ROLUMMI-910689 format. One record per residue (C-alpha): y, z, x; residue in one letter. Coordinates in steps of 0.1 Angstrom, whole numbers, padded with zeros to 4 digits, always signed. Layout:
# ROLUMMI-910689
YZXA...
This chain:
# ROLUMMI-910689
+0278-0188-0022M+0261-0159-0033L+0236-0166-0067L+0225-0142-0088L+0198-0149-0116H+0199-0130-0153V+0174-0138-0177S+0159-0118-0206D+0132-0100-0182T+0162-0078-0173H+0161-0063-0208L+0133-0044-0196G+0102-0032-0214A+0126-0027-0245T+0112-0045-0275R+0145-0053-0297P+0143-0046-0331G+0162-0080-0345N+0179-0110-0328L+0213-0091-0324R+0199-0064-0306E+0186-0090-0284R+0217-0109-0277E+0234-0073-0271M+0208-0064-0245G+0211-0097-0229F+0249-0094-0226Y+0249-0060-0213E+0221-0074-0185A+0244-0099-0176F+0274-0074-0175N+0250-0056-0149E+0247-0087-0128V+0285-0095-0127V+0292-0060-0115D+0264-0067-0087I+0281-0099-0077A+0314-0080-0074K+0299-0054-0051I+0281-0080-0030S+0315-0102-0028S+0333-0102+0002S+0367-0106-0016K+0382-0076-0030P+0377-0066-0064C+0379-0040-0088Q+0344-0020-0096V+0328+0006-0120K+0300+0020-0105I+0274+0048-0122L+0251+0060-0092A+0240+0089-0069T+0249+0099-0036I+0217+0094-0013A+0232+0099+0020W+0267+0108+0039K+0280+0111+0072S+0313+0110+0084G+0333+0086+0060D+0302+0067+0053S+0282+0071+0022I+0253+0054+0009I+0252+0050-0028L+0215+0044-0049R+0211+0032-0082D+0186+0010-0099V+0194-0018-0078S+0190-0004-0049G+0210+0011-0022L+0244+0005-0010R+0266+0015+0019E+0301+0019+0021F+0328+0030+0045K+0354+0054+0020I+0392+0052+0018K+0417+0072+0005G+0421+0107-0006S+0406+0107-0037V+0374+0090-0018G+0374+0120+0008R+0368+0141-0022E+0333+0124-0032I+0325+0127+0006L+0326+0166+0003R+0300+0163-0029L+0264+0175-0024P+0237+0146-0018C+0218+0137-0051E+0252+0142-0073T+0257+0112-0100S+0287+0099-0101I+0308+0076-0120Y+0336+0058-0096V+0364+0032-0101E+0380+0016-0076G+0383-0015-0052L+0357-0030-0032V+0367-0049+0002E+0338-0060+0022G+0321-0024+0033D+0348-0007+0020Y+0353+0013-0014L+0386+0027-0022E+0384+0052-0050V+0409+0054-0077N+0392+0078-0098K+0353+0094-0103Y+0338+0116-0125E+0307+0140-0115V+0277+0129-0142I+0253+0154-0130Y+0259+0178-0102P+0237+0188-0074S+0234+0218-0054K+0213+0200-0022L+0230+0213+0009E+0217+0185+0035C+0209+0151+0034C+0217+0137+0066E+0182+0138+0082T+0147+0124+0072D+0117+0145+0072A+0101+0142+0109E+0070+0164+0103D+0045+0148+0080V+0037+0185+0066R+0073+0189+0057E+0072+0157+0040Y+0042+0170+0024A+0053+0200+0007F+0090+0190-0002N+0087+0152-0007Y+0110+0154-0037H+0139+0165-0011M+0134+0131+0009Y+0122+0104-0019V+0159+0100-0026G+0170+0094+0009R+0174+0059+0024P+0144+0056+0044R+0120+0073+0020C+0134+0056-0005F+0129+0020+0011K+0093+0029+0018V+0088+0038-0021I+0104+0005-0030R+0082-0011-0003T+0051+0005-0020I+0060-0012-0055S+0070-0047-0040I+0042-0051-0023L+0020-0043-0053S+0038-0069-0073Y+0031-0094-0047L-0003-0090-0038I-0011-0088-0078R+0007-0122-0082N-0011-0138-0052A-0043-0127-0067L-0036-0138-0100I-0027-0171-0085F-0061-0176-0071E-0075-0171-0105G-0088-0134-0101F-0088-0109-0131T-0075-0074-0127E-0091-0047-0141L-0085-0007-0145Q-0102+0014-0121P-0127+0042-0135P-0115+0081-0121I-0150+0095-0132L-0186+0083-0123G-0223+0090-0122W-0224+0083-0085K-0199+0072-0060S-0196+0054-0027D-0221+0070-0001P-0204+0051+0029G-0176+0074+0036L-0178+0077+0073R-0177+0114+0079G-0157+0123+0045A-0172+0140+0013S-0169+0131-0021K-0155+0154-0050V-0179+0165-0078K-0170+0181-0112V-0185+0199-0139S-0181+0178-0175L-0200+0187-0207Y-0228+0202-0189G-0233+0176-0162S-0221+0169-0127E-0200+0137-0120Y-0183+0124-0088E-0146+0115-0086L-0146+0078-0072H-0143+0075-0033S-0147+0038-0041S-0156+0012-0067L-0182-0007-0046I-0210-0009-0073M-0186-0018-0103Y-0168-0045-0077K-0202-0060-0078Q-0213-0057-0114I-0180-0072-0126Y-0176-0099-0101A-0211-0109-0112S-0192-0115-0149I-0157-0125-0139F-0165-0141-0108E-0130-0131-0092K-0118-0095-0099I-0097-0067-0084F-0086-0032-0089Y-0058-0014-0077F-0080+0019-0074A-0070+0055-0067R-0094+0067-0045N-0101+0105-0032I-0119+0113+0000R-0126+0150+0015V-0115+0137+0051E-0124+0163+0078P-0092+0186+0085A-0090+0168+0120E-0086+0134+0106N-0049+0146+0099F-0043+0141+0134Y-0053+0102+0134T-0022+0095+0114G-0041+0072+0095R-0061+0091+0067H-0053+0102+0031L-0073+0123+0008V-0058+0105-0018E-0050+0067-0016F-0047+0031-0030T-0072+0005-0026Q-0067-0029-0034V-0105-0039-0042D-0110-0075-0043V-0147-0090-0051E-0158-0128-0057E-0191-0137-0067A-0211-0170-0050F-0186-0168-0018T-0194-0166+0021S-0180-0144+0047M-0158-0171+0060Q-0144-0181+0024E-0137-0143+0018S-0119-0137+0052I-0100-0170+0047S-0087-0155+0013L-0077-0121+0025A-0058-0140+0056E-0039-0162+0033S-0032-0135+0007I-0018-0113+0036L+0003-0141+0051K+0016-0152+0015K+0026-0116+0009V+0045-0110+0042V+0064-0141+0041K+0073-0136+0004E+0084-0098+0012F+0105-0110+0044L+0118-0137+0025N+0132-0119-0004N+0129-0082+0002H+0141-0077+0038A+0167-0055+0034D+0143-0026+0026L+0132-0031+0065L+0149-0025+0098D+0155-0057+0120S+0130-0046+0146S+0105-0042+0117R+0115-0081+0102I+0111-0097+0139E+0078-0077+0143W+0062-0087+0111L+0070-0122+0114D+0060-0124+0154R+0025-0105+0145T+0014-0119+0110F+0027-0148+0104L+0009-0170+0133T-0016-0192+0135E-0053-0183+0125K-0065-0148+0135Y-0090-0142+0161P-0126-0134+0150V-0147-0113+0172I-0179-0097+0167T-0190-0062+0171Y-0208-0067+0200E-0183-0088+0217E-0155-0060+0207A-0180-0031+0226V-0183-0056+0257D-0148-0056+0258L-0138-0021+0255L-0163-0009+0279T-0151-0034+0302Q-0115-0015+0297H-0130+0019+0302G-0138+0031+0269F-0173+0051+0268E-0191+0040+0234L-0224+0045+0217R-0236+0013+0205R-0249+0011+0167G-0218+0035+0156C-0184+0030+0144E-0159+0024+0170L-0133+0049+0172P-0097+0049+0162H-0082+0048+0197N-0108+0019+0204A-0095+0000+0174E-0059+0004+0183A-0069-0007+0219F-0082-0043+0200L-0050-0042+0178G-0029-0041+0211E-0051-0064+0233Y-0049-0096+0209Y-0010-0086+0200G-0018-0098+0161T-0042-0088+0134P-0078-0095+0145V-0111-0099+0123W-0140-0077+0137L-0173-0088+0120T-0209-0079+0120G-0212-0043+0124F-0248-0024+0130P-0263-0018+0094S-0268+0019+0108T-0232+0023+0107A-0222+0014+0072R-0232+0017+0037G-0262+0006+0019F-0246-0021-0001Y-0240-0045+0027Y-0265-0072+0031I-0279-0079+0063E-0274-0108+0085N-0307-0127+0081A-0299-0146+0116E-0291-0111+0132K-0315-0084+0119P-0298-0051+0120G-0264-0061+0117Y-0243-0069+0084N-0223-0096+0072V-0191-0077+0069D-0158-0073+0087W-0125-0053+0093N-0091-0063+0099L-0073-0044+0126I-0035-0045+0131V-0015-0042+0164P+0009-0011+0173E-0019+0015+0167G-0021+0010+0131H-0061+0002+0131G-0079-0008+0102E-0061-0020+0071V-0087-0039+0054L-0127-0036+0053D-0149-0063+0036G-0186-0073+0034G-0209-0096+0016C-0231-0075-0006R-0272-0066-0010E-0281-0077-0046Y-0319-0078-0045R-0330-0045-0058V-0362-0041-0033E-0338-0045-0003E-0314-0018-0019L-0339+0006-0022E-0351+0004+0013K-0315+0003+0026R-0305+0035+0008I-0336+0052+0022K-0326+0042+0052S-0293+0059+0050T-0312+0090+0041G-0299+0089+0004E-0322+0095-0027N-0327+0061-0046P-0331+0080-0079S-0293+0089-0078E-0282+0057-0080Y-0312+0047-0104Q-0283+0034-0131W-0273+0007-0106F-0307-0003-0094L-0317-0010-0130D-0288-0030-0133I-0295-0048-0103V-0332-0050-0110S-0326-0070-0145K-0306-0098-0127G-0268-0086-0137Y-0255-0083-0101V-0252-0116-0083K-0245-0124-0048P-0207-0114-0039T-0186-0109-0010C-0153-0088-0008G-0130-0063+0007W-0103-0035+0001G-0071-0032+0014L-0053+0001+0022G-0020+0001+0003L-0007+0029+0022E-0019+0015+0053R-0001-0018+0048L+0030+0002+0042V+0028+0023+0070K+0023-0011+0091T+0053-0027+0075F+0078+0002+0083H+0061+0011+0116G+0055+0049+0103L+0042+0075+0126A+0019+0087+0097H+0003+0073+0066V+0015+0105+0047G+0049+0087+0049F+0039+0059+0032A+0031+0077-0003T+0054+0095-0030P+0025+0122-0035H+0012+0128+0003P-0026+0144-0001R-0031+0148+0036L-0066+0163+0052P-0062+0200+0051G-0026+0195+0042V-0023+0195+0001I+0012+0196-0011G+0025+0202-0050P
């Protein structure tokens, strides 16, 4: 049995002017669902389709419309004419659907295309960065872009269900996050003064979590990564971070929240949107993410383990990407890495009172070489300690005076939180070779497309 749901949410963002318009809009939405039901049915049925050719090879064609992608085997001489049309041609088709076969009775070209080839996807991320418009309508890229949208929706819903308030992220500010681990910031001049484009919203998170207690942003950040970070496959210059912050919580509670949110999102995606993934990815995500509680190891335990396996590491420094990749493969599930050295991180992390020199912070490392997808910690909220930490990192406290003044007046309370890299999560879902394929507008270290 095929069940399809229709409600007035199918009317989109349009606000009907009167009840008659609302009624007719609902009927149109209902008829659209009926058409989808016909196409999805295994019984022969007459159909009318308005779609765009996304891909074709031999007698197979994939049509794309607002509902997604559908592959057909074409029958009949009229249908073979469609197979000769260029990809990205929009067509209206009337015909008979039986299972995976479409026998075309008649068709009309609604909007022509001059695209010469669409059988292959971009394998070189540089090619994709400069010509993404040529590839996003093809099945693989189209599914990735849909995944971004759906994951954003599922994450938002999960956080709102937990009582979090979403805030609109700022783009411009006086001073942004200094803890960039080798990247630099973008500065702009406006009205005779210099400002920074945000590389993170860490200080804003602390301020607003102190007021609303539970907040999150879908923040668009920019970091000028060293050009060589192009080759990690994990770095973007412009990226989306789901920034979550909560007041009066602990590391254990914050990690537990992040893990439960992630598992809930993965489960809902596999239950309702698995058609966007290859079967191998479905099995891998289920086996890898929907496990019992993820293992937790400290930075020092990780260094010891990595040293035993031949890695040459400097204690007190960030772990290199290949070391993170090893940890993910070693455990075979996401693994929490906690308690980084204070010298390796930004000034805003609070120091562990029971282990001086180490932060109350954490990363989530995932297998298959995807590395870190989530970074979190508990924040320093005492103005004297903040000033000490800023100086210890070589920063000038006066550049953060606006934040220090807010902290000194008691506006900033104890908070913990985390940032989830949306594109990195999409990369993980699809098993992509480079995170540049996980965004509709790739901006890569040293490679900036249109």
